[in-house]
Structures are given as structure tokens and as C-alpha cells.
C-alpha positions, 0 to 999 in steps of 0.5 A: 536481472536477479541471479538464480538464488534470488529468483528462487527466494522470490518464488518461495516468498510468492508461494508463501504469500499465496498460501497464506492468503488461501489459508485465510480464504481470501480471493485474489488474482496472482501473476506467477510470472511477474510475482504480483498478487492483487485483491480487494479489501472491504472495511466499514466505509471503504473498499480498496485494492491491495497489490503485492509485488515481489522484487527478486532483484532487491529481495523485497516485498512491496504492498501498494494500496491506491486510494480512490481519493484523487486531488483536483488540479486546483488542490494538487499543492495542498494534496502534496502537503497533506501527503507529507503530513499524513506520512510523517511519524508513521512507524511503517510505510508512507503515502506516495503522491503523483503531483501531475495526476493528484493520485495517492498510494499507500506503500509498505515494504519488507525485505526478505534478504537473509530471512524467511517471511511467513503469513503473519508478516503478510497479514500484518502488512495487509491490516496495517496498509488497510488501516492507513487507507481507512484512516486517511482516505476520507480526510483526503476527500474532505480536503479535495472537496473543500470540507476541510482546509490544509490547516484542518488536515494538519491540526487533526493529524 
């Protein structure tokens, strides 16, 4: 359990996140008790949910972007390899993969220990996470559908 100073810091970060989203006109759901914010982002080809978690114990902001692409049972091993390939070399964040479910989530984090975050950090996290979802989502679907094979996925990283 986080001490009182960590809880106060987490609440300040949560409020900063909410204020920065409101200043840009975003519509979002917030749970102040759990320090969670989630909302949808729509691009040219895809809409995805983004979920911010403020972790008071670790003094960390985590952003999760679940992909709608889900690997079929007979494609789960290829999905695991593809997830590793997609994550390798990324300057920030990574794709997480649930082998049992075939689900893929992009994850990005930022520590606020000893510093204050501002809206620019949150907007960068949103833009970067959504860019990764847009870049890889259709490739994961193509791999699952058999439109491309794992070698194609690797070669076109």
C-alpha cells in the first residue's frame, strides 16, 4: 500500500491527466478512486480504447491500448513471435501477448517519481500508443487471416 505522499502525488498526476484531456476537448471516463481513465481514439482506419492507470505504489503512469486483433488458436505461436518482432527495436513501449487468449495489448509507461508530469507527456503517450496500434493492427489481422505468413511479418517490420 502506498504511503500518503505517494497517494497525494498519484492524485496530482491523475488530476493533471484529466485536466490535459479536458483542455483538448477529449471525452473520457474517469474513476478517481482507482485512478483510471479510459477513452476511445479514432484514426483513419481504426478505433481503439486507451486506458491510463496511475500506480501510486510504483509512481508510474501506464497506458494500455488493447488491439482488436486476436490470434486464432492455431495461430497463437505465430502471434507470439510476431509480438516479439513488433516490440523489438521500439524506442518506447512494447506489445504484450496473452498466449492462452491470443490477445495483444500495446503498453507504454512513464515514471513520475521525483518529477511532475504535464499534459505534453500524456499527449505524447496517446499519440505514440495510437501510432503503434495503427502501424501493427492490420498486420496482426493479416497474419491471423493467413493473408501474410510469419516470414512476411518479420521481413516487413
